[in-house]
Biopython code that builds the backbone (N, CA, C, O; Angstrom):
import numpy as np
from Bio.PDB.StructureBuilder import StructureBuilder

atoms = [
    (1, "MET", "N", (-206.006, -46.679, -63.766)),
    (1, "MET", "CA", (-206.390, -47.047, -62.135)),
    (1, "MET", "C", (-206.741, -48.596, -61.873)),
    (1, "MET", "O", (-206.104, -49.466, -61.278)),
    (2, "LYS", "N", (-208.077, -48.626, -62.581)),
    (2, "LYS", "CA", (-208.752, -49.902, -62.629)),
    (2, "LYS", "C", (-207.906, -51.092, -63.068)),
    (2, "LYS", "O", (-207.820, -52.090, -62.353)),
    (3, "ASN", "N", (-207.200, -50.979, -64.392)),
    (3, "ASN", "CA", (-206.554, -52.024, -64.690)),
    (3, "ASN", "C", (-205.372, -52.496, -63.756)),
    (3, "ASN", "O", (-205.105, -53.677, -63.536)),
    (4, "ARG", "N", (-204.652, -51.327, -63.199)),
    (4, "ARG", "CA", (-203.671, -51.928, -62.273)),
    (4, "ARG", "C", (-204.036, -52.511, -60.927)),
    (4, "ARG", "O", (-203.203, -53.137, -60.271)),
    (5, "PHE", "N", (-205.346, -52.298, -60.485)),
    (5, "PHE", "CA", (-206.133, -52.901, -59.513)),
    (5, "PHE", "C", (-205.976, -54.561, -60.009)),
    (5, "PHE", "O", (-205.562, -55.415, -59.225)),
    (6, "LEU", "N", (-206.403, -54.896, -61.535)),
    (6, "LEU", "CA", (-206.926, -55.921, -61.723)),
    (6, "LEU", "C", (-205.545, -56.812, -62.112)),
    (6, "LEU", "O", (-205.634, -58.034, -62.225)),
    (7, "TYR", "N", (-204.292, -56.127, -62.304)),
    (7, "TYR", "CA", (-203.271, -56.944, -62.626)),
    (7, "TYR", "C", (-202.546, -57.036, -61.183)),
    (7, "TYR", "O", (-201.668, -57.897, -61.116)),
    (8, "TYR", "N", (-202.791, -56.262, -60.005)),
    (8, "TYR", "CA", (-202.487, -56.621, -58.563)),
    (8, "TYR", "C", (-203.066, -57.737, -58.068)),
    (8, "TYR", "O", (-202.407, -58.593, -57.477)),
    (9, "LEU", "N", (-204.765, -57.854, -58.331)),
    (9, "LEU", "CA", (-205.528, -58.762, -57.830)),
    (9, "LEU", "C", (-205.136, -60.236, -58.400)),
    (9, "LEU", "O", (-205.103, -61.246, -57.696)),
    (10, "ALA", "N", (-204.821, -60.190, -59.897)),
    (10, "ALA", "CA", (-204.256, -61.337, -60.321)),
    (10, "ALA", "C", (-203.156, -61.882, -59.948)),
    (10, "ALA", "O", (-203.034, -63.107, -59.937)),
    (11, "GLY", "N", (-201.946, -60.854, -59.494)),
    (11, "GLY", "CA", (-200.700, -61.421, -58.851)),
    (11, "GLY", "C", (-201.000, -62.223, -57.512)),
    (11, "GLY", "O", (-200.472, -63.289, -57.195)),
    (12, "ILE", "N", (-201.820, -61.607, -56.885)),
    (12, "ILE", "CA", (-202.232, -62.113, -55.528)),
    (12, "ILE", "C", (-202.707, -63.532, -55.833)),
    (12, "ILE", "O", (-201.986, -64.426, -55.390)),
    (13, "ILE", "N", (-203.796, -63.891, -56.514)),
    (13, "ILE", "CA", (-204.227, -64.932, -57.047)),
    (13, "ILE", "C", (-203.125, -66.088, -57.110)),
    (13, "ILE", "O", (-203.125, -67.078, -56.380)),
    (14, "THR", "N", (-202.180, -65.797, -58.111)),
    (14, "THR", "CA", (-201.296, -66.157, -58.595)),
    (14, "THR", "C", (-200.322, -66.728, -57.838)),
    (14, "THR", "O", (-199.840, -67.838, -58.066)),
    (15, "ILE", "N", (-199.942, -65.830, -56.721)),
    (15, "ILE", "CA", (-199.261, -66.320, -55.626)),
    (15, "ILE", "C", (-199.934, -67.216, -54.507)),
    (15, "ILE", "O", (-199.242, -67.888, -53.742)),
    (16, "VAL", "N", (-201.106, -67.198, -54.457)),
    (16, "VAL", "CA", (-201.653, -67.904, -53.448)),
    (16, "VAL", "C", (-201.718, -69.283, -53.884)),
    (16, "VAL", "O", (-201.650, -70.268, -53.149)),
    (17, "ALA", "N", (-201.909, -69.264, -55.627)),
    (17, "ALA", "CA", (-202.314, -70.526, -56.058)),
    (17, "ALA", "C", (-200.627, -71.297, -55.984)),
    (17, "ALA", "O", (-200.568, -72.494, -55.704)),
    (18, "ILE", "N", (-199.592, -70.668, -56.200)),
    (18, "ILE", "CA", (-198.190, -71.427, -56.321)),
    (18, "ILE", "C", (-198.181, -71.977, -54.865)),
    (18, "ILE", "O", (-197.750, -73.113, -54.664)),
    (19, "ALA", "N", (-198.682, -71.141, -53.756)),
    (19, "ALA", "CA", (-198.483, -71.313, -52.345)),
    (19, "ALA", "C", (-199.047, -72.903, -51.895)),
    (19, "ALA", "O", (-198.679, -73.578, -50.935)),
    (20, "CYS", "N", (-200.117, -73.247, -52.997)),
    (20, "CYS", "CA", (-200.832, -74.311, -52.592)),
    (20, "CYS", "C", (-200.343, -75.596, -53.173)),
    (20, "CYS", "O", (-201.068, -76.591, -53.184)),
    (21, "SER", "N", (-198.724, -75.601, -53.818)),
    (21, "SER", "CA", (-198.232, -76.543, -54.260)),
    (21, "SER", "C", (-197.542, -77.535, -53.339)),
    (21, "SER", "O", (-197.848, -77.360, -52.160)),
    (22, "LYS", "N", (-196.777, -78.432, -53.540)),
    (22, "LYS", "CA", (-196.341, -79.502, -52.501)),
    (22, "LYS", "C", (-195.898, -78.784, -51.401)),
    (22, "LYS", "O", (-196.267, -79.130, -50.279)),
    (23, "GLY", "N", (-194.961, -77.578, -51.598)),
    (23, "GLY", "CA", (-194.376, -77.344, -50.417)),
    (23, "GLY", "C", (-194.977, -76.851, -49.088)),
    (23, "GLY", "O", (-194.489, -76.792, -47.960)),
    (24, "THR", "N", (-196.375, -76.466, -49.643)),
    (24, "THR", "CA", (-197.164, -75.868, -48.370)),
    (24, "THR", "C", (-198.604, -76.514, -48.048)),
    (24, "THR", "O", (-199.445, -76.245, -47.191)),
    (25, "SER", "N", (-198.539, -77.675, -49.292)),
    (25, "SER", "CA", (-200.121, -78.109, -49.381)),
    (25, "SER", "C", (-200.206, -78.977, -48.152)),
    (25, "SER", "O", (-201.329, -79.354, -47.819)),
    (26, "GLY", "N", (-199.122, -79.357, -47.409)),
    (26, "GLY", "CA", (-199.436, -80.025, -46.050)),
    (26, "GLY", "C", (-199.634, -79.234, -44.811)),
    (26, "GLY", "O", (-199.736, -79.648, -43.656)),
    (27, "MET", "N", (-199.674, -77.819, -45.339)),
    (27, "MET", "CA", (-199.564, -76.953, -43.717)),
    (27, "MET", "C", (-200.991, -77.258, -42.913)),
    (27, "MET", "O", (-202.070, -77.533, -43.439)),
    (28, "VAL", "N", (-200.758, -77.159, -41.778)),
    (28, "VAL", "CA", (-201.921, -77.111, -41.091)),
    (28, "VAL", "C", (-202.016, -75.753, -40.339)),
    (28, "VAL", "O", (-201.175, -75.191, -39.638)),
    (29, "ALA", "N", (-203.464, -75.333, -40.733)),
    (29, "ALA", "CA", (-203.504, -73.987, -40.078)),
    (29, "ALA", "C", (-203.406, -73.993, -38.372)),
    (29, "ALA", "O", (-202.881, -73.034, -37.808)),
    (30, "SER", "N", (-203.885, -75.007, -37.686)),
    (30, "SER", "CA", (-203.751, -75.133, -36.505)),
    (30, "SER", "C", (-203.588, -76.542, -35.956)),
    (30, "SER", "O", (-204.187, -77.387, -36.623)),
    (31, "VAL", "N", (-203.006, -76.941, -35.034)),
    (31, "VAL", "CA", (-202.914, -78.069, -34.434)),
    (31, "VAL", "C", (-203.958, -78.615, -33.373)),
    (31, "VAL", "O", (-204.256, -77.894, -32.421)),
    (32, "ASP", "N", (-204.472, -79.769, -33.505)),
    (32, "ASP", "CA", (-205.506, -79.781, -32.364)),
    (32, "ASP", "C", (-205.008, -81.134, -31.436)),
    (32, "ASP", "O", (-205.135, -82.324, -31.724)),
    (33, "CYS", "N", (-204.494, -80.614, -30.411)),
    (33, "CYS", "CA", (-204.092, -81.797, -29.171)),
    (33, "CYS", "C", (-205.163, -82.226, -28.358)),
    (33, "CYS", "O", (-204.870, -82.760, -27.289)),
    (34, "SER", "N", (-206.428, -82.083, -28.685)),
    (34, "SER", "CA", (-207.288, -82.170, -27.466)),
    (34, "SER", "C", (-207.524, -83.583, -27.432)),
    (34, "SER", "O", (-208.276, -83.852, -26.495)),
    (35, "GLY", "N", (-207.107, -84.783, -28.215)),
    (35, "GLY", "CA", (-207.489, -85.906, -28.178)),
    (35, "GLY", "C", (-206.550, -86.584, -27.320)),
    (35, "GLY", "O", (-206.212, -87.632, -27.873)),
    (36, "GLY", "N", (-205.990, -86.434, -26.217)),
    (36, "GLY", "CA", (-205.322, -86.743, -25.369)),
    (36, "GLY", "C", (-203.871, -86.949, -25.594)),
    (36, "GLY", "O", (-203.467, -86.695, -26.728)),
    (37, "THR", "N", (-202.978, -87.382, -24.672)),
    (37, "THR", "CA", (-201.435, -87.268, -24.778)),
    (37, "THR", "C", (-201.101, -88.598, -25.581)),
    (37, "THR", "O", (-201.504, -89.714, -25.252)),
    (38, "LYS", "N", (-200.238, -88.291, -26.777)),
    (38, "LYS", "CA", (-199.766, -89.280, -27.844)),
    (38, "LYS", "C", (-198.620, -89.995, -27.265)),
    (38, "LYS", "O", (-197.886, -89.393, -26.481)),
    (39, "SER", "N", (-198.398, -91.208, -27.571)),
    (39, "SER", "CA", (-197.412, -92.048, -27.409)),
    (39, "SER", "C", (-196.526, -92.149, -28.496)),
    (39, "SER", "O", (-196.900, -92.268, -29.663)),
    (40, "PHE", "N", (-194.923, -92.087, -27.991)),
    (40, "PHE", "CA", (-193.831, -92.557, -28.989)),
    (40, "PHE", "C", (-194.293, -93.622, -29.869)),
    (40, "PHE", "O", (-194.628, -93.467, -31.043)),
    (41, "MET", "N", (-194.285, -95.024, -29.034)),
    (41, "MET", "CA", (-194.224, -96.365, -29.677)),
    (41, "MET", "C", (-195.707, -96.379, -30.126)),
    (41, "MET", "O", (-195.576, -96.672, -31.315)),
    (42, "THR", "N", (-196.754, -96.273, -29.955)),
    (42, "THR", "CA", (-198.080, -96.243, -30.186)),
    (42, "THR", "C", (-198.439, -95.427, -31.430)),
    (42, "THR", "O", (-198.917, -95.900, -32.461)),
    (43, "ASP", "N", (-198.128, -94.049, -31.185)),
    (43, "ASP", "CA", (-198.897, -93.268, -32.200)),
    (43, "ASP", "C", (-197.584, -92.583, -33.171)),
    (43, "ASP", "O", (-197.703, -92.609, -34.396)),
    (44, "VAL", "N", (-196.650, -92.130, -32.692)),
    (44, "VAL", "CA", (-195.671, -91.489, -33.509)),
    (44, "VAL", "C", (-194.703, -92.477, -34.176)),
    (44, "VAL", "O", (-194.634, -92.393, -35.403)),
    (45, "SER", "N", (-193.950, -93.394, -33.568)),
    (45, "SER", "CA", (-192.826, -94.208, -34.296)),
    (45, "SER", "C", (-193.677, -95.020, -35.331)),
    (45, "SER", "O", (-192.952, -95.558, -36.168)),
    (46, "PRO", "N", (-194.904, -95.239, -35.492)),
    (46, "PRO", "CA", (-195.495, -95.961, -36.637)),
    (46, "PRO", "C", (-195.385, -95.237, -37.902)),
    (46, "PRO", "O", (-195.064, -95.735, -38.981)),
    (47, "ILE", "N", (-195.732, -93.809, -37.632)),
    (47, "ILE", "CA", (-195.938, -92.691, -38.736)),
    (47, "ILE", "C", (-194.562, -92.488, -39.220)),
    (47, "ILE", "O", (-194.330, -92.377, -40.424)),
    (48, "ILE", "N", (-193.553, -92.432, -38.234)),
    (48, "ILE", "CA", (-192.119, -92.087, -38.846)),
    (48, "ILE", "C", (-191.490, -93.268, -39.444)),
    (48, "ILE", "O", (-190.650, -93.179, -40.339)),
    (49, "GLN", "N", (-191.899, -94.372, -38.946)),
    (49, "GLN", "CA", (-191.337, -95.641, -39.799)),
    (49, "GLN", "C", (-191.972, -95.831, -40.965)),
    (49, "GLN", "O", (-191.272, -96.373, -41.821)),
    (50, "SER", "N", (-193.168, -95.536, -41.308)),
    (50, "SER", "CA", (-193.814, -95.738, -42.579)),
    (50, "SER", "C", (-194.002, -94.747, -43.423)),
    (50, "SER", "O", (-194.778, -94.874, -44.370)),
    (51, "THR", "N", (-193.311, -93.612, -43.194)),
    (51, "THR", "CA", (-193.381, -92.406, -44.212)),
    (51, "THR", "C", (-191.838, -91.802, -44.277)),
    (51, "THR", "O", (-191.385, -91.508, -45.383)),
    (52, "CYS", "N", (-191.085, -91.630, -43.162)),
    (52, "CYS", "CA", (-189.871, -91.042, -43.068)),
    (52, "CYS", "C", (-188.568, -92.139, -43.099)),
    (52, "CYS", "O", (-187.672, -91.927, -43.917)),
    (53, "ALA", "N", (-188.506, -93.001, -42.435)),
    (53, "ALA", "CA", (-187.609, -93.700, -42.494)),
    (53, "ALA", "C", (-187.846, -95.261, -43.360)),
    (53, "ALA", "O", (-187.956, -96.379, -42.857)),
    (54, "THR", "N", (-187.872, -94.908, -44.673)),
    (54, "THR", "CA", (-188.244, -95.958, -45.685)),
    (54, "THR", "C", (-187.090, -96.268, -46.336)),
    (54, "THR", "O", (-187.239, -97.093, -47.238)),
    (55, "GLY", "N", (-185.851, -95.813, -46.137)),
    (55, "GLY", "CA", (-184.719, -96.118, -47.398)),
    (55, "GLY", "C", (-183.650, -95.113, -47.178)),
    (55, "GLY", "O", (-183.823, -94.025, -46.629)),
    (56, "SER", "N", (-182.670, -95.510, -47.592)),
    (56, "SER", "CA", (-181.251, -94.587, -47.357)),
    (56, "SER", "C", (-181.640, -93.143, -48.017)),
    (56, "SER", "O", (-181.068, -92.151, -47.565)),
    (57, "ASN", "N", (-182.558, -92.996, -49.029)),
    (57, "ASN", "CA", (-182.786, -91.716, -49.384)),
    (57, "ASN", "C", (-183.612, -91.085, -48.669)),
    (57, "ASN", "O", (-183.963, -89.990, -49.106)),
    (58, "CYS", "N", (-184.074, -91.458, -47.619)),
    (58, "CYS", "CA", (-185.062, -90.702, -46.738)),
    (58, "CYS", "C", (-184.410, -90.696, -45.430)),
    (58, "CYS", "O", (-183.472, -89.905, -45.324)),
    (59, "HIS", "N", (-184.760, -91.538, -44.229)),
    (59, "HIS", "CA", (-184.348, -91.316, -42.993)),
    (59, "HIS", "C", (-184.211, -92.723, -42.523)),
    (59, "HIS", "O", (-184.432, -92.913, -41.327)),
    (60, "ALA", "N", (-183.842, -93.868, -43.360)),
    (60, "ALA", "CA", (-183.657, -94.958, -42.478)),
    (60, "ALA", "C", (-182.081, -95.413, -42.240)),
    (60, "ALA", "O", (-181.245, -94.767, -42.872)),
    (61, "ALA", "N", (-181.725, -96.225, -41.582)),
    (61, "ALA", "CA", (-180.309, -96.547, -41.109)),
    (61, "ALA", "C", (-179.525, -96.171, -42.274)),
    (61, "ALA", "O", (-179.780, -96.545, -43.419)),
    (62, "GLY", "N", (-178.623, -95.464, -41.957)),
    (62, "GLY", "CA", (-177.285, -95.017, -42.733)),
    (62, "GLY", "C", (-177.545, -93.753, -43.607)),
    (62, "GLY", "O", (-176.848, -93.298, -44.513)),
    (63, "SER", "N", (-178.841, -93.260, -43.056)),
    (63, "SER", "CA", (-179.222, -91.946, -44.210)),
    (63, "SER", "C", (-178.267, -90.714, -43.647)),
    (63, "SER", "O", (-177.999, -90.502, -42.464)),
    (64, "ASN", "N", (-177.912, -90.108, -44.568)),
    (64, "ASN", "CA", (-177.238, -88.778, -44.568)),
    (64, "ASN", "C", (-177.953, -87.393, -44.583)),
    (64, "ASN", "O", (-177.465, -86.290, -44.337)),
    (65, "ASN", "N", (-179.400, -87.765, -44.977)),
    (65, "ASN", "CA", (-180.323, -86.627, -45.414)),
    (65, "ASN", "C", (-180.807, -85.969, -44.041)),
    (65, "ASN", "O", (-181.059, -86.620, -43.027)),
    (66, "GLY", "N", (-180.888, -84.733, -44.147)),
    (66, "GLY", "CA", (-181.260, -83.712, -43.159)),
    (66, "GLY", "C", (-180.620, -84.255, -41.706)),
    (66, "GLY", "O", (-179.399, -84.355, -41.589)),
    (67, "PRO", "N", (-181.424, -84.559, -40.731)),
    (67, "PRO", "CA", (-181.148, -84.955, -39.364)),
    (67, "PRO", "C", (-180.439, -86.511, -39.477)),
    (67, "PRO", "O", (-180.129, -87.094, -38.438)),
    (68, "GLY", "N", (-180.262, -86.989, -40.491)),
    (68, "GLY", "CA", (-180.034, -88.458, -40.706)),
    (68, "GLY", "C", (-181.131, -89.502, -40.380)),
    (68, "GLY", "O", (-182.330, -89.346, -40.615)),
    (69, "PRO", "N", (-180.510, -90.684, -39.758)),
    (69, "PRO", "CA", (-181.504, -91.766, -39.539)),
    (69, "PRO", "C", (-182.523, -91.503, -38.593)),
    (69, "PRO", "O", (-182.113, -90.940, -37.578)),
    (70, "LEU", "N", (-184.006, -91.804, -38.647)),
    (70, "LEU", "CA", (-184.826, -91.559, -37.509)),
    (70, "LEU", "C", (-185.495, -92.934, -37.502)),
    (70, "LEU", "O", (-186.668, -93.118, -37.827)),
    (71, "THR", "N", (-184.685, -93.836, -37.122)),
    (71, "THR", "CA", (-185.104, -95.231, -36.791)),
    (71, "THR", "C", (-185.260, -95.500, -35.127)),
    (71, "THR", "O", (-186.104, -96.289, -34.702)),
    (72, "THR", "N", (-184.592, -94.952, -34.475)),
    (72, "THR", "CA", (-184.590, -95.032, -32.703)),
    (72, "THR", "C", (-185.211, -93.703, -32.037)),
    (72, "THR", "O", (-184.974, -92.553, -32.410)),
    (73, "TYR", "N", (-186.150, -94.134, -30.855)),
    (73, "TYR", "CA", (-186.282, -92.855, -29.948)),
    (73, "TYR", "C", (-185.511, -91.669, -30.007)),
    (73, "TYR", "O", (-186.012, -90.551, -30.135)),
    (74, "GLN", "N", (-184.020, -91.949, -29.895)),
    (74, "GLN", "CA", (-183.012, -90.955, -29.519)),
    (74, "GLN", "C", (-182.859, -90.052, -30.828)),
    (74, "GLN", "O", (-182.685, -88.834, -30.795)),
    (75, "GLN", "N", (-182.950, -90.834, -31.995)),
    (75, "GLN", "CA", (-182.926, -89.970, -33.049)),
    (75, "GLN", "C", (-183.858, -89.383, -33.687)),
    (75, "GLN", "O", (-183.550, -88.559, -34.549)),
    (76, "VAL", "N", (-185.146, -89.658, -33.423)),
    (76, "VAL", "CA", (-186.332, -89.094, -33.380)),
    (76, "VAL", "C", (-186.291, -87.916, -32.575)),
    (76, "VAL", "O", (-186.359, -86.810, -33.112)),
    (77, "VAL", "N", (-186.184, -88.047, -31.325)),
    (77, "VAL", "CA", (-186.034, -86.805, -30.165)),
    (77, "VAL", "C", (-185.175, -85.630, -30.400)),
    (77, "VAL", "O", (-185.418, -84.463, -30.093)),
    (78, "ASN", "N", (-183.803, -86.264, -31.179)),
    (78, "ASN", "CA", (-183.051, -85.523, -31.220)),
    (78, "ASN", "C", (-183.351, -84.495, -32.516)),
    (78, "ASN", "O", (-182.896, -83.356, -32.617)),
    (79, "ALA", "N", (-184.073, -85.053, -33.315)),
    (79, "ALA", "CA", (-184.286, -84.369, -34.564)),
    (79, "ALA", "C", (-185.882, -83.506, -34.168)),
    (79, "ALA", "O", (-186.442, -82.956, -35.116)),
    (80, "ARG", "N", (-186.352, -83.450, -33.178)),
    (80, "ARG", "CA", (-187.723, -83.163, -33.419)),
    (80, "ARG", "C", (-188.115, -81.888, -33.881)),
    (80, "ARG", "O", (-189.106, -81.666, -34.577)),
    (81, "ALA", "N", (-187.112, -80.867, -33.373)),
    (81, "ALA", "CA", (-187.732, -79.515, -34.147)),
    (81, "ALA", "C", (-187.588, -79.681, -35.528)),
    (81, "ALA", "O", (-188.521, -79.202, -36.172)),
    (82, "SER", "N", (-186.630, -80.256, -36.227)),
    (82, "SER", "CA", (-186.526, -80.221, -37.606)),
    (82, "SER", "C", (-187.659, -81.250, -38.270)),
    (82, "SER", "O", (-187.928, -81.150, -39.467)),
    (83, "ILE", "N", (-188.199, -82.080, -37.565)),
    (83, "ILE", "CA", (-189.523, -82.929, -37.989)),
    (83, "ILE", "C", (-190.505, -82.143, -37.738)),
    (83, "ILE", "O", (-191.404, -82.209, -38.576)),
    (84, "ARG", "N", (-190.696, -81.280, -36.724)),
    (84, "ARG", "CA", (-192.116, -80.412, -36.388)),
    (84, "ARG", "C", (-191.837, -79.277, -37.622)),
    (84, "ARG", "O", (-192.737, -79.284, -38.462)),
    (85, "SER", "N", (-191.040, -78.568, -37.807)),
    (85, "SER", "CA", (-191.091, -77.879, -39.052)),
    (85, "SER", "C", (-191.681, -78.588, -40.270)),
    (85, "SER", "O", (-192.774, -78.333, -40.775)),
    (86, "ALA", "N", (-190.829, -79.486, -40.660)),
    (86, "ALA", "CA", (-190.961, -80.229, -41.966)),
    (86, "ALA", "C", (-192.247, -80.776, -42.244)),
    (86, "ALA", "O", (-192.740, -80.982, -43.353)),
    (87, "VAL", "N", (-192.778, -81.007, -41.026)),
    (87, "VAL", "CA", (-194.369, -81.753, -41.194)),
    (87, "VAL", "C", (-195.183, -80.459, -41.105)),
    (87, "VAL", "O", (-196.140, -80.431, -41.879)),
    (88, "ILE", "N", (-195.041, -79.570, -40.464)),
    (88, "ILE", "CA", (-195.972, -78.669, -40.518)),
    (88, "ILE", "C", (-195.806, -77.889, -41.790)),
    (88, "ILE", "O", (-196.864, -77.531, -42.308)),
    (89, "ASN", "N", (-194.804, -77.585, -42.339)),
    (89, "ASN", "CA", (-194.842, -76.700, -43.600)),
    (89, "ASN", "C", (-194.880, -77.819, -44.955)),
    (89, "ASN", "O", (-194.575, -77.427, -46.082)),
    (90, "GLY", "N", (-195.203, -78.932, -44.741)),
    (90, "GLY", "CA", (-195.267, -79.849, -45.756)),
    (90, "GLY", "C", (-194.382, -80.320, -46.544)),
    (90, "GLY", "O", (-194.738, -81.045, -47.473)),
    (91, "THR", "N", (-193.153, -80.033, -46.357)),
    (91, "THR", "CA", (-191.735, -80.466, -46.927)),
    (91, "THR", "C", (-191.475, -81.855, -46.832)),
    (91, "THR", "O", (-190.952, -82.482, -47.754)),
    (92, "MET", "N", (-191.786, -82.315, -45.853)),
    (92, "MET", "CA", (-191.645, -84.040, -45.560)),
    (92, "MET", "C", (-193.139, -84.511, -45.318)),
    (92, "MET", "O", (-194.070, -83.749, -45.056)),
    (93, "PRO", "N", (-193.213, -85.767, -45.435)),
    (93, "PRO", "CA", (-192.286, -86.543, -46.335)),
    (93, "PRO", "C", (-192.570, -86.043, -47.380)),
    (93, "PRO", "O", (-193.554, -85.386, -47.718)),
    (94, "LYS", "N", (-191.099, -86.569, -48.265)),
    (94, "LYS", "CA", (-190.529, -86.173, -49.640)),
    (94, "LYS", "C", (-191.495, -86.771, -50.704)),
    (94, "LYS", "O", (-192.006, -86.036, -51.548)),
    (95, "ASP", "N", (-191.729, -88.024, -50.662)),
    (95, "ASP", "CA", (-192.556, -88.738, -51.333)),
    (95, "ASP", "C", (-193.707, -89.056, -50.954)),
    (95, "ASP", "O", (-194.009, -90.248, -50.991)),
    (96, "GLY", "N", (-194.605, -88.138, -50.513)),
    (96, "GLY", "CA", (-196.127, -88.184, -50.144)),
    (96, "GLY", "C", (-196.653, -87.210, -49.346)),
    (96, "GLY", "O", (-196.246, -86.055, -49.476)),
    (97, "ARG", "N", (-197.359, -87.441, -48.668)),
    (97, "ARG", "CA", (-198.086, -86.336, -47.947)),
    (97, "ARG", "C", (-198.637, -86.900, -46.409)),
    (97, "ARG", "O", (-199.277, -87.951, -46.432)),
    (98, "LEU", "N", (-198.432, -86.306, -45.220)),
    (98, "LEU", "CA", (-199.207, -86.759, -44.064)),
    (98, "LEU", "C", (-200.653, -86.256, -44.143)),
    (98, "LEU", "O", (-200.982, -85.272, -44.805)),
    (99, "SER", "N", (-201.259, -86.799, -43.618)),
    (99, "SER", "CA", (-202.675, -86.583, -43.099)),
    (99, "SER", "C", (-202.839, -85.444, -42.036)),
    (99, "SER", "O", (-201.999, -85.440, -41.137)),
    (100, "ALA", "N", (-203.733, -84.554, -42.020)),
    (100, "ALA", "CA", (-203.885, -83.662, -40.608)),
    (100, "ALA", "C", (-203.695, -84.317, -39.505)),
    (100, "ALA", "O", (-202.987, -83.826, -38.626)),
    (101, "SER", "N", (-204.335, -85.629, -39.340)),
    (101, "SER", "CA", (-204.489, -86.386, -38.157)),
    (101, "SER", "C", (-203.050, -86.947, -37.568)),
    (101, "SER", "O", (-202.786, -87.036, -36.369)),
    (102, "GLN", "N", (-202.157, -87.315, -38.681)),
    (102, "GLN", "CA", (-200.775, -87.636, -38.654)),
    (102, "GLN", "C", (-199.814, -86.532, -38.163)),
    (102, "GLN", "O", (-199.004, -86.622, -37.240)),
    (103, "ILE", "N", (-200.066, -85.454, -38.977)),
    (103, "ILE", "CA", (-199.471, -83.841, -38.444)),
    (103, "ILE", "C", (-199.699, -83.455, -36.979)),
    (103, "ILE", "O", (-198.786, -82.877, -36.389)),
    (104, "ASN", "N", (-200.884, -83.738, -36.327)),
    (104, "ASN", "CA", (-201.159, -83.375, -35.128)),
    (104, "ASN", "C", (-200.822, -84.504, -34.317)),
    (104, "ASN", "O", (-200.590, -84.166, -33.157)),
    (105, "VAL", "N", (-200.710, -85.807, -34.548)),
    (105, "VAL", "CA", (-199.969, -86.805, -33.595)),
    (105, "VAL", "C", (-198.359, -86.280, -33.221)),
    (105, "VAL", "O", (-197.864, -86.147, -32.102)),
    (106, "ILE", "N", (-197.831, -86.072, -34.353)),
    (106, "ILE", "CA", (-196.423, -85.866, -34.238)),
    (106, "ILE", "C", (-196.036, -84.450, -33.874)),
    (106, "ILE", "O", (-194.868, -84.294, -33.517)),
    (107, "VAL", "N", (-196.775, -83.468, -33.904)),
    (107, "VAL", "CA", (-196.758, -82.238, -33.626)),
    (107, "VAL", "C", (-197.222, -82.117, -31.940)),
    (107, "VAL", "O", (-196.456, -81.596, -31.130)),
    (108, "CYS", "N", (-198.322, -82.566, -31.609)),
    (108, "CYS", "CA", (-198.909, -82.755, -30.199)),
    (108, "CYS", "C", (-197.625, -83.458, -29.409)),
    (108, "CYS", "O", (-197.050, -82.935, -28.453)),
    (109, "TRP", "N", (-197.327, -84.594, -29.925)),
    (109, "TRP", "CA", (-196.309, -85.350, -29.083)),
    (109, "TRP", "C", (-195.056, -84.610, -28.795)),
    (109, "TRP", "O", (-194.519, -84.616, -27.687)),
    (110, "ILE", "N", (-194.541, -83.874, -29.991)),
    (110, "ILE", "CA", (-193.129, -83.018, -29.646)),
    (110, "ILE", "C", (-193.964, -81.775, -28.631)),
    (110, "ILE", "O", (-193.676, -81.643, -27.442)),
    (111, "ASP", "N", (-194.609, -81.255, -29.055)),
    (111, "ASP", "CA", (-195.269, -79.940, -28.152)),
    (111, "ASP", "C", (-195.622, -80.195, -26.856)),
    (111, "ASP", "O", (-195.745, -79.253, -26.072)),
    (112, "ASN", "N", (-195.870, -81.732, -26.386)),
    (112, "ASN", "CA", (-196.009, -82.284, -25.149)),
    (112, "ASN", "C", (-194.836, -82.955, -24.475)),
    (112, "ASN", "O", (-194.929, -83.747, -23.537)),
    (113, "GLY", "N", (-193.877, -82.607, -24.974)),
    (113, "GLY", "CA", (-192.483, -83.087, -24.306)),
    (113, "GLY", "C", (-191.717, -84.393, -24.916)),
    (113, "GLY", "O", (-190.670, -84.797, -24.411)),
    (114, "ALA", "N", (-192.276, -84.967, -25.951)),
    (114, "ALA", "CA", (-191.723, -85.714, -26.764)),
    (114, "ALA", "C", (-191.127, -86.836, -25.673)),
    (114, "ALA", "O", (-189.917, -87.012, -25.533)),
    (115, "ALA", "N", (-192.064, -87.514, -24.977)),
    (115, "ALA", "CA", (-191.628, -88.557, -23.897)),
    (115, "ALA", "C", (-191.853, -89.800, -24.851)),
    (115, "ALA", "O", (-192.597, -90.032, -25.804)),
    (116, "ASN", "N", (-190.734, -90.591, -24.063)),
    (116, "ASN", "CA", (-190.414, -91.917, -24.594)),
    (116, "ASN", "C", (-191.616, -92.809, -23.705)),
    (116, "ASN", "O", (-191.479, -93.241, -22.561)),
    (117, "ASN", "N", (-192.586, -92.915, -24.417)),
    (117, "ASN", "CA", (-193.547, -93.593, -23.977)),
    (117, "ASN", "C", (-194.190, -94.535, -24.765)),
    (117, "ASN", "O", (-195.130, -95.185, -24.308)),
]
sb = StructureBuilder()
sb.init_structure("model")
sb.init_model(0)
sb.init_chain("A")
sb.init_seg("    ")
for serial, (resi, resn, name, xyz) in enumerate(atoms, 1):
    if name == "N":
        sb.init_residue(resn, " ", resi, " ")
    sb.init_atom(name, np.array(xyz, "f"), 0.0, 1.0, " ", f" {name:<3s}", serial, name[0])
structure = sb.get_structure()
């Protein structure tokens, strides 16, 4: 009985360790939107342009990946649900990681209506 418990515990620890890989390492336990309204042009677009719209293998002009290119406000707002999910679960950006602050900016902008401001 004691050995079974130890194997069970070892299994749980292994699962937790695997969950901390790239796929979920960017997960944000909670998003803090207390810093004020986020602006698409000032806050969101620079993050998208520097980490997402970086080439045809990502979301630059001509991309067919996921929601396609994310180079304009309209493209970003149309893909906002996908973007929100991908940045929260840490699957995007593919070639890096967003900081908690960058994730907050994107998620808060989306959650507050994704205004073109």
